[in-house]
C-alpha positions as CSV (number, residue, x, y, z in Angstrom):
1,M,-10.3,8.6,-39.1
2,A,-12.6,5.3,-38.6
3,R,-9.7,4.0,-36.5
4,D,-9.8,6.4,-33.9
5,Q,-13.5,6.9,-34.1
6,R,-13.4,2.8,-33.2
7,E,-10.4,3.3,-30.8
8,I,-12.2,5.8,-28.7
9,E,-15.7,4.4,-28.4
10,E,-13.9,1.3,-27.1
11,Q,-12.5,3.3,-24.4
12,L,-15.6,5.3,-23.8
13,A,-17.0,1.4,-23.0
14,A,-14.5,0.6,-20.8
15,V,-15.0,3.9,-18.9
16,S,-18.4,3.2,-18.4
17,V,-17.8,-0.3,-17.5
18,E,-15.1,0.7,-14.5
19,L,-17.7,3.5,-13.8
20,E,-20.6,1.5,-13.1
21,K,-17.9,-0.3,-11.3
22,T,-17.0,2.3,-8.6
23,A,-20.7,2.9,-8.3
24,D,-21.4,-0.7,-7.1
25,Q,-17.8,-0.2,-4.9
26,L,-19.0,2.5,-3.6
27,H,-22.9,0.8,-2.9
28,S,-21.4,-2.0,-1.2
29,I,-18.7,0.0,1.2
30,K,-22.7,1.9,1.8
31,V,-24.1,-1.2,2.6
32,V,-21.3,-2.7,4.9
33,E,-21.1,0.5,6.6
34,G,-24.4,0.6,7.9
35,E,-24.3,-3.1,9.0
36,V,-21.2,-1.9,11.1
37,E,-22.9,1.3,12.4
38,A,-25.8,-1.1,13.4
39,T,-23.6,-3.5,15.3
40,F,-21.7,-0.5,16.6
41,G,-25.5,1.1,18.2
42,Q,-25.9,-2.7,19.6
43,N,-22.6,-2.7,21.4
44,K,-23.4,0.8,23.1
45,A,-26.5,-0.5,23.8
46,L,-24.7,-3.4,25.5
47,F,-22.3,-1.2,27.2
48,R,-25.1,1.1,28.4
49,E,-26.8,-2.8,30.1
50,L,-23.6,-4.1,31.6
51,R,-22.5,0.1,33.1
52,E,-25.9,-0.3,35.2
53,T,-25.4,-3.6,36.4
54,W,-21.4,-2.8,37.1
55,R,-21.7,0.8,38.8
56,E,-18.9,0.4,41.0
57,G,-15.5,-1.9,41.9
58,E,-12.9,-3.6,39.6
59,M,-15.5,-5.0,37.1
60,A,-16.7,-1.6,36.5
61,G,-13.2,0.1,35.8
62,H,-12.4,-2.9,33.5
63,L,-15.7,-2.4,31.6
64,Y,-14.8,1.3,31.1
65,S,-11.6,0.3,29.7
66,V,-13.2,-2.4,27.5
67,E,-15.3,0.5,26.3
68,Q,-13.0,3.0,26.0
69,E,-11.3,0.4,23.5
70,A,-14.2,-0.2,21.5
71,I,-15.0,3.5,21.1
72,R,-11.6,4.0,19.9
73,L,-11.9,0.8,17.3
74,E,-14.8,2.1,16.3
75,Q,-13.7,5.7,15.4
76,K,-11.1,3.6,13.5
77,A,-13.4,2.0,11.4
78,R,-15.3,4.9,10.3
79,E,-12.4,6.3,9.9
80,A,-11.3,3.5,6.9
81,F,-14.8,3.3,5.7
82,D,-14.7,7.4,5.4
83,E,-11.2,7.1,3.9
84,E,-12.1,4.1,1.0
85,K,-15.2,6.2,0.3
86,E,-13.2,9.1,-0.9
87,L,-10.7,6.9,-2.7
88,V,-13.5,5.2,-4.8
89,K,-15.6,9.1,-5.3
90,Q,-11.7,10.3,-6.6
91,K,-11.1,7.3,-9.0
92,S,-14.8,7.8,-10.2
93,N,-14.4,11.4,-10.5
94,E,-11.0,10.5,-12.6
95,L,-13.1,8.1,-15.1
96,E,-16.1,10.7,-15.3
97,Q,-13.2,13.4,-16.3
98,S,-11.7,10.6,-19.1
99,E,-14.9,9.8,-19.7
100,T,-15.4,13.8,-20.8
101,E,-12.5,14.0,-22.5
102,L,-13.6,11.1,-24.7
103,Y,-16.5,12.9,-25.4
104,V,-14.7,15.7,-26.4
105,R,-12.5,13.7,-28.7
106,R,-14.8,11.9,-30.4
107,K,-16.9,15.0,-31.3
108,G,-14.0,16.7,-32.7
109,L,-13.8,13.8,-35.4
110,R,-17.1,14.6,-36.8
C-alpha cells in the first residue's frame, strides 16, 4: 500500500512538471504569435505606402501579386499558430485528466 502511494505521488509530481511545461509552451507560442502579428501589421503599413506610390502600371500589378502572397503566408502562419496552440491545449487537458485520475486513486488508497 505504501509503495502504491509512493508511485502515485511520483506520478503526480511528473504530471505536475509536464503541466508546467505545457503552460510554458503555450505562453511562448502566444508571445511569438504576438511578435509575428506585430510584424504583419508593419507589412500591411508598408504595402499601403507602396500602393500610394505605385497606383498604376506594371509595378502596381507586381506589388498586388506580392501583397497577395504575403496575405496567404500570413494566413498560413496564423493557422500554424492555432494548430500548435490546440495541440498544446489538448496535451494539457490529457495531463489534467491523468492528474485527476491519480488524485482519485490516491484518495482510494487512504
